[in-house]
N, C-alpha and C positions, 0 to 999 in steps of 0.2 A: 456566484463567485467564480464559476468556471474552473473548478479544481479538478486535478487528475489524481488517480490513485493507482500506484503500482505495488502489487503484493508479491513478494518473493516466493519462490517455490517452497522454501523452508517454512515461511509463515503460513502458507496454505496448508502444508502438511501438519503443522502444529495446531492450527485451528480445527482441522478435520479430526485430529487425534483427541483434542479436548472436547469437541462437540459430538463425538460418535456415541450413540446409544441405540442399539437395534430395537429395543423395546418401545421407546418413546418417539421414534422417527426423527423428523427434522427439528423438533422443538429444542432439544439441547444444542444443536448446531446454531440455530437462530439466537438463542440466549448467549452462547459463547461469543458469537460475532458482536452482539450488542455490548456485552460486558467487557470484552477484551480489545475490541477494535473501535466501535462506534462511540462509546462513552468517553474513553481517553482522548480520542481524536476530536470529539466535540469540545472538550475542555481546552485542548490546544488551539483550536480555531477561535474560541472565544477570548483566549488571552493574547491572541495576535501572533502566535508562533508561525502561522502560514498566512500568506496574502493571496489576493486574487491571482488567478492563473498559475498558481504553484502546482507542481506535481508532488504528491506526498508518497514517499516510499515506505512501505511497511516491511520490516525485517524482524528476524528473531534469531537468537542463538540457543538452540535447544540443549546444548551441552552446558554452557555457562549459566544461562538463566531460562530454564524451561518454562513455557507458558507466558513469558513476558515478551511483549511486542515493542519494537523500537520504531518511532515515527521520525522521519527526516525529510528534508527537501531533496528531491531527486536532482541529480546533476543534469544540467542542460545537455541535451544530445546535440552533437554537431550536425548541422544540416549540410548536405552536399551543395556546393556552389554550382550554379549552371554556367557553363562556359560557352560563349557564343561561337558558332561555327565560323571558321575562317573563310573569308570570301576568296574563292578561286577565280582566277581571271582567264 
């Protein structure tokens, strides 16, 4: 499907906070990513919320809704137009 994924710094911090456990190593982090990012995103992909070549932005608001991730289509970034060099005579 050629999808892109952009994860905001706040979302990275939140998933790191939720998945941190010095006793069990990376297992809680992997589980947190699966439960809070992969599973909800899979459901959204299956119901057609995102199409081919979409870039999905993952954000969170740790103050309003801690631990909840928001998935949305990333806004298209403007590409710089190439301007041909003027011909000097």
